[in-house]
Each structure stands twice: as C-alpha cells, then as structure tokens.
DRENZAKE-561491 format. One record per residue (C-alpha): y, z, x. Coordinates in steps of 0.001 Angstrom, whole numbers, padded with zeros to 6 digits, always signed. Layout:
BEGIN
YZX/...
END
This chain:
BEGIN
-010094+033736+006352/-006954+035860+006146/-008576+038533+003921/-006913+039478+000586/-003445+037913+000438/-000743+038210-002190/+001787+035541-002980/+005245+036093-004594/+005883+035278-008234/+007976+032194-007470/+004972+030738-005701/+002672+031458-008603/+005080+029505-010824/+004422+026384-008727/+000694+027041-008292/+000097+027349-012060/+001158+023756-012632/-001095+020619-013129/+000608+018849-010286/-000445+021602-007776/-003848+022261-009371/-004826+018654-008617/-005127+019628-005013/-008278+021451-006015/-009914+018057-006372/-008991+016599-003031/-011301+017473-000083/-009318+018329+003111/-011699+016549+005376/-012747+013640+003121/-016165+012203+004003/-016791+014704+006750/-018914+016683+004222/-021601+013974+004526/-022124+015164+008211/-021182+018831+007736/-022176+019840+004171/-020027+023058+004222/-016794+021094+004966/-015816+020865+001230/-012659+023050+001365/-009752+021489-000381/-006047+020891+000016/-005505+023629-002576/-007114+026161-000182/-005118+024776+002743/-001785+024820+000979/-002295+028509-000005/-003004+029365+003655/+000003+027446+004971/+002278+029129+002371/+000951+032584+003500/+001375+031859+007213/+004849+030370+006737/+005926+033470+004917/+004471+035729+007665/+006236+033819+010426/+009523+033689+008637/+009434+037383+007922/+008664+038143+011551/+011648+036138+012705/+014118+037894+010400/+014572+040998+012587/+015042+038887+015660/+017786+036698+014199/+020777+037616+012136/+020978+034051+011100/+018408+034590+008317/+020916+036653+006286/+019117+036351+002958/+015533+036370+001744/+016177+032922+000216/+015578+031214+003595/+012099+032816+003729/+011385+031691+000118/+012377+028088+001026/+009939+028104+003961/+007061+029506+001854/+007624+026912-000964/+007747+024133+001708/+004389+025441+003108/+002889+025603-000380/+004014+022094-001426/+003681+020125+001986/+000487+018340+000770/+001392+017512-002797/+001387+013841-001825/-002233+013694-000666/-004377+011031-002246/-008059+010657-002855/-010197+011765+000105/-007052+012715+002052/-006800+010587+005225/-008870+007803+003698/-006177+007137+001192/-003518+007148+003858/-005463+004574+005878/-006217+002527+002751/-002538+002296+001864/-001594+001294+005338/-004161-001523+005150/-002542-002648+001892/+000729-003128+003701/+002529-000490+001683/+005356+001406+003473/+004085+004772+002315/+004309+008111+004044/+002599+011399+003065/+005755+013463+003561/+007935+011245+001404/+005245+011371-001332/+005041+015063-001174/+008811+015586-001560/+008805+013172-004530/+005892+015109-006147/+007713+018438-005434/+010811+017330-007306/+008622+015871-010109/+006743+019167-010389/+009897+021145-010777/+011441+018746-013357/+008162+018224-015355/+007544+021955-015661/+011220+022933-016196/+011001+025348-013245/+014609+024881-011992/+015883+027551-014527/+013370+030093-013333/+013591+029360-009633/+017376+029431-009654/+017431+032954-011180/+019403+035471-009000/+016234+037224-007851/+014927+033926-006314/+018087+031798-005555/+016326+028458-005281/+019217+026226-006347/+019457+022415-006152/+020772+022758-002619/+017761+024849-001620/+015478+022177-003139/+017093+019646-000769/+016415+022097+002119/+012834+022526+001005/+012365+018704+001007/+013586+018539+004539/+011286+021317+005520/+008359+019431+004040/+009238+016125+005810/+010049+017712+009095/+013103+015459+009405/+015489+016503+012095/+017904+013595+011819/+020951+013771+009424/+020265+017459+008621/+023095+019251+010381/+024766+020059+007131/+021578+021687+005809/+020393+023230+009066/+023175+024144+011581/+022132+024638+015210/+021516+028377+014682/+019046+027720+011932/+017242+024639+013342/+014065+026642+014021/+013471+026890+010303/+012625+023100+010346/+009774+023831+012916/+007840+026436+010882/+005981+024086+008459/+006173+020793+010253/+007260+020892+013901/+008168+017422+015012/+009224+018669+018460/+005841+019921+019856/+003355+020027+016924/+003020+023859+017002/+003421+024888+013334/+001715+026870+010624/+000259+023637+009158/-001572+023014+012381/-002584+026682+012715/-004199+026707+009313/-005784+023344+009741/-007456+024240+013084/-008580+027699+011919/-009827+026602+008538/-011513+023380+009587/-013349+024985+012530/-014504+027834+010259/-016012+025452+007689/-017393+023004+010261/-019149+025994+011975/-017320+025205+015272/-016831+028253+017535/-013310+028612+018939/-011313+031190+020739/-008098+030161+018985/-006504+033212+017499/-003575+032708+015101/-002479+036376+015018/-001954+036596+018785/+000353+033525+018770/+002151+034817+015615/+002819+038151+017352/+004497+036583+020315/+006583+033722+018800/+010315+034061+019383/+013572+032107+018602/+015419+031064+021788/+018618+029081+022305/+017745+025669+023953/+020338+023578+025681/+020227+019775+026074/+021536+018187+029298/+022184+014791+027576/+024930+015906+025211/+025426+019545+026196/+024529+020808+022738/+022502+023829+022029/+020257+024919+019157/+017792+027582+018341/+014093+026592+018432/+010696+028291+018097/+009565+029262+021561/+006403+030914+022975/+005954+032998+026145/+003683+031969+028965/+001201+034632+028026/+000027+032624+024930/-000083+029286+026812/-003935+029528+026946/-004004+030305+023228/-001914+027191+022487/-004169+025172+024734/-007190+026390+022784/-005527+025334+019609/-004956+021716+020803/-008472+021618+022442/-010068+022817+019248/-008064+020205+017209/-009288+017462+019600/-012888+018799+019459/-012768+018695+015658/-011500+015172+015816/-014266+014019+018122/-017260+015705+016438/-016119+015371+012847/-013539+012575+012149/-014862+010298+014867/-018565+011002+014232/-020376+007725+013788/-021580+008647+010322/-018101+009756+009248/-016541+006569+010578/-019078+004383+008765/-018686+006183+005491/-014871+006114+005814/-014897+002314+006228/-017287+001986+003254/-014979+004094+001020/-012024+002009+001946/-014018-001099+001144/-014881+000418-002228/-011258+001375-002947/-010135-002193-001902/-012692-003759-004258/-011870-001499-007236/-008239-000942-006730/-006822-003413-009158/-009455-002526-011861/-008708+001216-011916/-006122+002014-014517/-004014+005191-014341/-001669+006136-017090/+001889+006368-015954/+005039+007429-017721/+005679+003960-019303/+002711+001804-018390/-000619+001721-016598/-000885+001582-012774/-003762+000712-010460/-004901+002544-007497/-002419+000813-005069/+000708+000944-007325/+000069+004478-008571/+002178+005815-005709/+005250+004341-007538/+004780+006620-010451/+004388+010426-010198/+002467+010762-013437/-000057+008184-012513/-000408+009552-009048/-001376+012931-010410/-004584+011308-011657/-005430+009876-008193/-007907+012554-006834/-011472+012446-005459/-012472+011938-009013/-011696+008240-008516/-015094+008031-006806/-016840+009277-009918/-014847+006799-012099/-016245+003981-009864/-019711+005349-009910/-019979+005700-013591/-018021+002554-014548/-019678+000057-016852/-017190-002710-016046/-018492-006142-015357/-015592-007057-013050/-017000-008255-009697/-014695-005855-007824/-015858-002776-009691/-019528-003833-009347/-019027-004176-005707/-017364-000883-005312/-020075+000882-007305/-022738-000743-005155/-021024+000394-001924/-020709+004058-003193/-024427+003908-004231/-025302+002858-000705/-023316+005755+000716/-025291+008174-001366/-028596+006425-000439/-027601+006696+003246/-027664+002848+003578/-024669+002875+005896/-022925+000217+007893/-024281-000159+011457/-022294-000144+014648/-022677-003315+016585/-020421-002915+019585/-018166-000380+021430/-015200-001983+023267/-013452+000010+026042/-009667-000245+025851/-006682+001254+027681/-004508+003581+025630/-000955+002419+026482/+000734+005090+024401/-000334+007945+026670/-000684+005728+029727/-004105+006839+030715/-007428+005197+030846/-009605+006105+028003/-012396+004679+025755/-011630+003946+022110/-014528+003110+019976/-013949-000113+018041/-016711-000210+015381/-017833-003584+014041/-020066-003125+010925/-022428-005408+009198/-023489-005244+005554/-027016-004225+004874/-028896-006275+002339/
END
C-alpha cells in the first residue's frame, strides 16, 4: 500500500518479539471477512503501517518546529505507532464488546500500554533501547505510553505546550485526525474493495503545527492544523470511514456473526484456560495477566472448534461456531427507529433481535 518501506533497527527489536508477533493472528476487521473474503488483513500489518506513517509525519514536522530538537522525539512517536494495538484481543472489536458486556472496566489503550511495558521487560530491551544512538530511557517509555493512550490530562510535565502536537500524531483525541485513522481508512477500503478518493499523501504534505489560543483560560499550545485546501480530503476520509462502517461493520451478516461469536465466547469463557505467570486464567480474566493475554488471539476460535470437552458451555460454543461456518445465522426480527441524543439529530439505529435456529 505504501510500497517498499524500511523501518529503523529499534523498531525491528520490538517487532521480533512474541508479544508483537501475536498481532499476526488477530484480524483487523474481525468477522467482516465472512462478508468480504479479502478482508483478512491483521493488526500486525496495520501496526507496521501506523509506525511508518507516524515516522513520516514526525519527520516532516521537524523542519517546521525547532521544538523537536532531537531525533528521540521522532523515535518515540514511531514506537507509539508500532505498539498502539498491542492490547487487541481475539477478533479485535468483538473482544472489546465482549469485555464490556462482562462488566469489566477494560480499555484497549490501557491494555496496550501494559503490554508495551511487559514486552520491554520480558525481552530485556531496555538496555538496547536506552543506548546512546536510540535514547529511549525510562522517561521516554512513559512518554510513549501517553502517546499510545492519547491522554491529554496530567501530561504537562511530559508534553509542554510547545510539544503538545506530538500527542496528536498517533491518537488525536482533539479531532480524530491521526495516522491511526489514516492507515485504517486506507487499508480497510483497499482490502474491502471500496473505491475512495481519500489520499493520505496529499494531507501529509500540507499538515502544519500552529499555535492555538483558548479563550477560557488564555493559554496557548501548539496543535496539528490543516489548511482549507485539504478540507475536502479530510471530509473524504471521514465519509469513507462512515461508509466502511455502514457496509462492513453494520452489514446484517457481520452483525449476526458478531453476536454469535460473543455468545460463543460467553459460553466458553470460563472453560478456556490460558497459562499465566503463576496460574491459569480464563478468557475473561486473562486481561489481568500479560503472559496469559499473549495467548488470546483469533486462535481461541480454533480451540473451541476442536475442543473435546463435555462441559455444556464448551459444547454450546462449539455448536454456535459450527453454525457460523454452516451459514445458519441468527435472524433479524425487528428494526427499531431511535433518536441519537449524543449528536442531537434524528437517525435510525438498527436494533437487532435474534432468534436461535433449531
């Protein structure tokens, strides 16, 4: 998609670890491949792309701003882009929804930062990364974790006002325009076969850092800004993302299969045992142990499929997955119109009520 790319050595140190390689076994779009067979790209591919784009953007901003006084800032941004999805679980968004339904206060960004710290410790990378040619010290690790989470609160000590824009490169909580979104939209549309006029290179060539003033407190800080000439390009980006959501994530077959997978996870969760540092964890509690979480990939589906357990939960989960592969999906019974209060506009949200097939 970007042609031949070359990543620096400090990124390769991270890529060549088991904790990062597990992303090869997590599909980015989860069950969407049941509707669009070519949509089997992984979080591994996406993370490499975000790392590359983050480096390109950070390098472009260096000549514009004397605030990036050392290449270490660029390295921090690249590592944040590379590791921002380390916390993804089986079938990506399916696992996030599943954990929310279990009542767990779990966030992807927090899991990613935990896995990033675990990756460094487990593979003894701190000594290599902190070498003078890289300069990734413990303080820089804290900065990278903030860049991954996109947190803007309580970070003035790490990111003074003149460097605030660094927090917007990988995860922009101000307006959602970041390299993560760029790569998602470009990569997903490509593998879904969706035509789009969104052009990453055009936006990248015009992005600038400007000083923004706030009337409320009179403070100023430097943020990523875009000229009016790329307004249409940004609109195409958001329109393409919305279109992908409508035709892929909210497709009736994707919706049915997503619910069926969550039903299967729910039934089998307490019977799946993952080896942790000191004990075994199930699919719900594995988020509490980094070693156990490393085993939570899309391979969980195969574990359920080939299980010989006589536990009712595992048998039910196995039956549901077999039904998915046999295309015996849940059926939609009703669509309920509803007002979306969050954006204060009238819209139609599809509330699917499914029945079990005999």
